[in-house]
C-alpha positions in Angstrom: -39.6 -80.0 26.8 -38.0 -77.6 29.2 -36.7 -80.4 31.4 -35.0 -82.1 28.4 -33.5 -78.7 27.4 -32.2 -78.2 30.9 -30.7 -81.7 31.0 -29.0 -81.1 27.7 -27.7 -77.7 28.8 -26.4 -79.2 32.0 -24.6 -81.9 30.1 -22.9 -79.5 27.7 -22.1 -76.7 30.1 -21.7 -78.3 33.5 -22.0 -75.9 36.5 -23.7 -73.1 34.5 -27.5 -73.2 34.7 -29.6 -72.6 31.6 -30.9 -69.3 33.0 -27.3 -68.0 32.9 -27.0 -68.5 29.1 -27.3 -64.8 28.3 -24.6 -64.0 30.8 -22.3 -66.6 29.2 -23.0 -65.5 25.6 -23.1 -61.7 26.1 -19.4 -61.2 27.0 -18.4 -63.2 23.9 -20.5 -61.1 21.6 -19.3 -57.8 23.3 -15.8 -58.9 22.8 -16.3 -59.8 19.1 -17.9 -56.4 18.4 -15.2 -54.6 20.4 -12.6 -56.4 18.3 -14.1 -55.3 15.0 -14.6 -51.7 16.2 -11.0 -51.5 17.5 -9.5 -52.7 14.2 -11.0 -49.7 12.3 -10.8 -47.0 14.9 -7.3 -47.1 16.4 -4.3 -46.2 14.3 -2.3 -49.4 14.4 -0.1 -51.1 11.9 -1.5 -52.6 8.8 -0.4 -55.0 6.2 -0.5 -53.9 2.6 -3.4 -55.8 0.8 -1.1 -56.5 -2.2 2.4 -57.2 -1.0 2.0 -57.8 2.7 4.4 -55.2 3.9 3.7 -53.8 7.3 3.0 -50.1 7.5 2.0 -47.5 10.0 -1.4 -45.8 9.7 0.0 -42.6 11.3 3.2 -42.3 9.3 1.9 -43.2 5.9 -1.2 -41.9 4.2 -3.5 -44.8 3.2 -5.0 -45.2 -0.2 -8.6 -46.4 -0.3 -7.4 -49.9 -0.9 -4.9 -49.9 2.1 -1.8 -50.2 0.0 1.7 -49.4 1.0 3.3 -46.3 -0.6 5.3 -48.5 -3.0 2.3 -50.5 -4.2 0.3 -47.3 -4.6 3.1 -45.6 -6.6 3.8 -48.7 -8.8 0.2 -50.0 -9.3 -2.1 -47.0 -9.1 -0.3 -43.8 -9.9 2.3 -45.4 -12.3 4.1 -42.0 -12.7 7.9 -42.3 -13.2 7.9 -46.0 -12.8 10.0 -48.1 -15.1 8.6 -51.3 -16.6 11.3 -53.4 -14.9 10.4 -52.0 -11.4 6.7 -52.6 -12.1 7.2 -56.2 -13.2 9.4 -56.8 -10.1 6.7 -55.5 -7.8 4.0 -57.5 -9.6 6.1 -60.7 -9.2 6.6 -59.9 -5.5 2.9 -59.4 -5.0 2.1 -62.7 -6.8 4.6 -64.6 -4.6 3.1 -63.1 -1.5 -0.5 -64.0 -2.5 0.5 -67.5 -3.5 2.2 -68.0 -0.1 -0.9 -66.6 1.7 -3.3 -68.9 -0.3 -1.2 -71.9 0.6 -1.2 -71.1 4.3 -5.0 -70.5 4.1 -5.5 -73.9 2.5 -3.3 -75.7 5.0 -4.9 -74.1 8.0 -8.4 -74.8 6.7 -7.5 -78.4 6.1 -6.1 -78.9 9.6 -8.9 -77.0 11.4 -11.7 -75.6 9.4 -12.2 -72.0 10.3 -8.6 -71.2 11.2 -7.7 -70.2 7.6 -10.6 -67.7 7.7 -9.1 -66.2 10.8 -5.8 -65.9 9.0 -7.2 -64.0 6.0 -9.2 -61.6 8.1 -12.6 -63.2 8.2 -13.0 -63.9 12.0 -16.8 -64.3 12.0 -16.7 -67.0 9.4 -13.7 -68.6 11.1 -15.4 -68.6 14.5 -18.6 -70.1 13.1 -16.8 -72.8 11.1 -14.5 -73.7 13.9 -17.3 -74.0 16.4 -19.4 -76.0 14.0 -16.6 -78.5 13.4 -15.6 -78.8 17.0 -19.1 -79.3 18.1 -19.7 -81.8 15.4 -16.6 -83.9 16.2 -17.3 -83.8 19.9 -20.9 -84.8 19.4 -19.8 -87.8 17.3 -17.2 -88.8 19.9 -19.9 -88.7 22.6 -22.3 -90.7 20.4 -19.7 -93.3 19.5 -18.7 -93.9 23.1 -15.1 -92.7 22.7 -15.9 -90.0 25.3 -18.2 -90.5 28.2 -21.5 -88.5 27.9 -21.9 -86.4 31.0 -25.7 -86.2 30.6 -28.3 -88.2 32.4 -30.3 -88.8 29.2 -28.2 -91.7 28.1 -29.0 -91.3 24.3 -27.9 -94.4 22.5 -27.5 -94.5 18.7 -27.2 -97.3 16.2 -24.2 -97.7 14.0 -26.2 -96.6 11.0 -26.9 -93.2 12.6 -23.3 -92.8 13.6 -22.1 -93.5 10.1 -24.8 -91.1 8.7 -23.6 -88.4 11.2 -19.9 -88.9 10.2 -20.9 -88.7 6.6 -22.8 -85.4 7.2 -19.8 -84.1 9.2 -17.5 -85.0 6.3 -19.7 -83.0 3.9 -19.7 -80.0 6.2 -15.9 -80.3 6.6 -15.3 -80.4 2.9 -17.8 -77.6 2.3 -15.8 -75.4 4.8 -12.5 -76.3 3.1 -14.0 -75.6 -0.3 -15.2 -72.2 1.0 -11.6 -71.5 2.1 -10.3 -72.4 -1.4 -12.7 -70.0 -3.0 -11.8 -67.0 -0.8 -10.3 -64.1 -2.6 -7.1 -63.3 -0.7 
Protein backbone atom coordinates (compact mmCIF):
# COMPACT_ATOMS: atom_id res chain seq x y z
CA UNK A 1 0.00 0.00 0.00
CA UNK A 2 2.69 2.48 0.90
CA UNK A 3 4.41 1.96 -2.48
CA UNK A 4 1.16 2.72 -4.34
CA UNK A 5 0.59 5.81 -2.18
CA UNK A 6 4.12 7.00 -2.87
CA UNK A 7 3.69 6.45 -6.62
CA UNK A 8 0.40 8.37 -6.61
CA UNK A 9 1.93 11.20 -4.59
CA UNK A 10 4.96 11.38 -6.89
CA UNK A 11 2.65 11.54 -9.89
CA UNK A 12 0.55 14.36 -8.47
CA UNK A 13 3.28 16.43 -6.81
CA UNK A 14 6.40 15.77 -8.80
CA UNK A 15 9.66 16.61 -7.06
CA UNK A 16 8.19 16.67 -3.54
CA UNK A 17 8.41 13.42 -1.60
CA UNK A 18 5.46 12.12 0.38
CA UNK A 19 7.42 12.65 3.58
CA UNK A 20 7.36 16.39 2.85
CA UNK A 21 3.55 16.55 2.78
CA UNK A 22 3.24 18.26 6.20
CA UNK A 23 5.80 20.85 5.10
CA UNK A 24 3.77 21.56 1.97
CA UNK A 25 0.39 21.72 3.71
CA UNK A 26 1.44 23.58 6.85
CA UNK A 27 2.28 26.97 5.20
CA UNK A 28 -1.09 26.98 3.43
CA UNK A 29 -2.98 26.33 6.65
CA UNK A 30 -0.97 28.96 8.54
CA UNK A 31 -1.68 31.46 5.77
CA UNK A 32 -5.40 30.71 5.85
CA UNK A 33 -5.58 31.14 9.64
CA UNK A 34 -3.49 34.34 9.48
CA UNK A 35 -5.81 35.74 6.84
CA UNK A 36 -8.89 35.15 8.98
CA UNK A 37 -7.26 36.58 12.10
CA UNK A 38 -6.04 39.67 10.25
CA UNK A 39 -9.49 40.47 8.94
CA UNK A 40 -10.95 40.84 12.41
CA UNK A 41 -7.97 42.34 14.28
CA UNK A 42 -6.64 45.16 12.13
CA UNK A 43 -8.65 48.32 11.61
CA UNK A 44 -8.99 48.29 7.85
CA UNK A 45 -11.75 49.48 5.62
CA UNK A 46 -14.99 47.56 5.47
CA UNK A 47 -17.98 47.38 3.21
CA UNK A 48 -21.39 48.05 4.69
CA UNK A 49 -23.33 44.80 4.85
CA UNK A 50 -26.43 46.44 3.41
CA UNK A 51 -25.48 49.04 0.81
CA UNK A 52 -21.84 48.14 0.08
CA UNK A 53 -20.39 51.57 0.84
CA UNK A 54 -16.79 51.49 1.96
CA UNK A 55 -16.12 52.82 5.44
CA UNK A 56 -13.17 53.18 7.80
CA UNK A 57 -13.22 51.22 11.04
CA UNK A 58 -11.20 53.95 12.77
CA UNK A 59 -13.21 56.96 11.60
CA UNK A 60 -16.69 55.52 12.00
CA UNK A 61 -18.08 53.66 14.92
CA UNK A 62 -19.44 50.31 13.80
CA UNK A 63 -22.78 48.93 14.76
CA UNK A 64 -23.02 45.26 15.63
CA UNK A 65 -24.08 44.51 12.07
CA UNK A 66 -21.18 46.42 10.40
CA UNK A 67 -23.43 49.03 8.82
CA UNK A 68 -22.35 52.40 7.54
CA UNK A 69 -23.56 55.42 9.48
CA UNK A 70 -26.30 56.20 6.93
CA UNK A 71 -27.71 52.66 6.98
CA UNK A 72 -27.57 52.61 10.76
CA UNK A 73 -29.45 55.92 10.98
CA UNK A 74 -32.05 55.06 8.33
CA UNK A 75 -32.65 51.38 9.13
CA UNK A 76 -31.91 50.93 12.84
CA UNK A 77 -32.39 54.22 14.70
CA UNK A 78 -35.02 55.70 12.35
CA UNK A 79 -35.03 59.01 14.26
CA UNK A 80 -35.60 62.09 12.16
CA UNK A 81 -35.69 60.14 8.89
CA UNK A 82 -38.37 60.97 6.36
CA UNK A 83 -40.22 58.16 4.61
CA UNK A 84 -38.91 59.27 1.20
CA UNK A 85 -35.28 59.05 2.42
CA UNK A 86 -35.92 55.64 3.98
CA UNK A 87 -37.47 54.28 0.78
CA UNK A 88 -34.58 55.66 -1.30
CA UNK A 89 -32.09 53.90 0.97
CA UNK A 90 -34.02 50.62 0.88
CA UNK A 91 -34.12 50.73 -2.95
CA UNK A 92 -30.38 51.44 -3.03
CA UNK A 93 -29.77 48.47 -0.75
CA UNK A 94 -31.95 46.18 -2.87
CA UNK A 95 -30.13 47.24 -6.05
CA UNK A 96 -26.75 46.58 -4.41
CA UNK A 97 -27.83 43.16 -3.14
CA UNK A 98 -29.29 42.15 -6.52
CA UNK A 99 -26.04 43.12 -8.26
CA UNK A 100 -24.03 41.19 -5.69
CA UNK A 101 -26.21 38.07 -6.08
CA UNK A 102 -25.86 38.21 -9.88
CA UNK A 103 -22.07 38.46 -9.63
CA UNK A 104 -22.04 35.58 -7.13
CA UNK A 105 -24.05 33.38 -9.48
CA UNK A 106 -21.95 34.24 -12.53
CA UNK A 107 -18.67 33.57 -10.72
CA UNK A 108 -19.97 30.30 -9.29
CA UNK A 109 -21.14 29.20 -12.72
CA UNK A 110 -17.77 29.96 -14.33
CA UNK A 111 -15.61 28.44 -11.57
CA UNK A 112 -17.38 26.88 -8.62
CA UNK A 113 -15.99 28.35 -5.43
CA UNK A 114 -15.04 31.75 -6.82
CA UNK A 115 -18.45 33.18 -5.95
CA UNK A 116 -17.98 32.04 -2.37
CA UNK A 117 -14.71 33.99 -2.22
CA UNK A 118 -16.58 37.02 -3.54
CA UNK A 119 -19.21 36.99 -0.78
CA UNK A 120 -16.72 36.39 2.01
CA UNK A 121 -16.78 32.61 2.47
CA UNK A 122 -13.16 31.79 1.58
CA UNK A 123 -13.08 28.38 3.24
CA UNK A 124 -16.06 27.13 1.22
CA UNK A 125 -14.66 28.81 -1.88
CA UNK A 126 -11.27 27.17 -1.48
CA UNK A 127 -12.73 23.72 -0.84
CA UNK A 128 -15.17 23.92 -3.75
CA UNK A 129 -12.56 25.28 -6.18
CA UNK A 130 -10.02 22.60 -5.22
CA UNK A 131 -12.69 19.90 -5.49
CA UNK A 132 -13.70 20.97 -9.00
CA UNK A 133 -10.16 21.56 -10.27
CA UNK A 134 -9.02 18.20 -8.93
CA UNK A 135 -12.08 16.50 -10.42
CA UNK A 136 -11.62 18.03 -13.86
CA UNK A 137 -7.89 17.29 -13.93
CA UNK A 138 -8.52 13.71 -12.86
CA UNK A 139 -11.02 13.27 -15.66
CA UNK A 140 -8.63 14.82 -18.20
CA UNK A 141 -5.88 12.41 -17.12
CA UNK A 142 -8.23 9.42 -17.25
CA UNK A 143 -9.62 10.31 -20.65
CA UNK A 144 -6.13 10.67 -22.09
CA UNK A 145 -6.42 14.36 -23.00
CA UNK A 146 -3.50 15.03 -20.64
CA UNK A 147 -0.63 12.63 -20.19
CA UNK A 148 -0.56 10.89 -16.83
CA UNK A 149 2.84 11.47 -15.18
CA UNK A 150 2.58 8.37 -12.97
CA UNK A 151 4.14 4.99 -13.49
CA UNK A 152 0.94 3.20 -12.55
CA UNK A 153 -0.68 3.47 -15.97
CA UNK A 154 -4.28 3.20 -14.73
CA UNK A 155 -6.60 2.61 -17.65
CA UNK A 156 -10.34 3.10 -17.40
CA UNK A 157 -13.17 2.06 -19.62
CA UNK A 158 -15.52 4.47 -21.32
CA UNK A 159 -18.27 3.46 -18.87
CA UNK A 160 -16.24 4.60 -15.86
CA UNK A 161 -15.24 7.82 -17.58
CA UNK A 162 -18.90 8.63 -18.28
CA UNK A 163 -19.84 7.72 -14.71
CA UNK A 164 -17.07 9.98 -13.41
CA UNK A 165 -18.15 12.90 -15.59
CA UNK A 166 -21.74 12.41 -14.43
CA UNK A 167 -20.61 12.45 -10.79
CA UNK A 168 -18.51 15.53 -11.49
CA UNK A 169 -21.54 17.24 -13.05
CA UNK A 170 -23.61 16.43 -9.95
CA UNK A 171 -20.89 17.96 -7.74
CA UNK A 172 -20.67 21.01 -10.02
CA UNK A 173 -24.40 21.67 -9.92
CA UNK A 174 -24.45 21.04 -6.17
CA UNK A 175 -21.81 23.73 -5.67
CA UNK A 176 -23.63 26.17 -7.97
CA UNK A 177 -26.88 25.41 -6.11
CA UNK A 178 -25.14 26.13 -2.81
CA UNK A 179 -24.05 29.49 -4.20
CA UNK A 180 -27.62 30.28 -5.25
CA UNK A 181 -28.84 29.57 -1.71
CA UNK A 182 -26.26 31.78 0.04
CA UNK A 183 -27.63 34.73 1.93
CA UNK A 184 -25.77 37.74 0.60
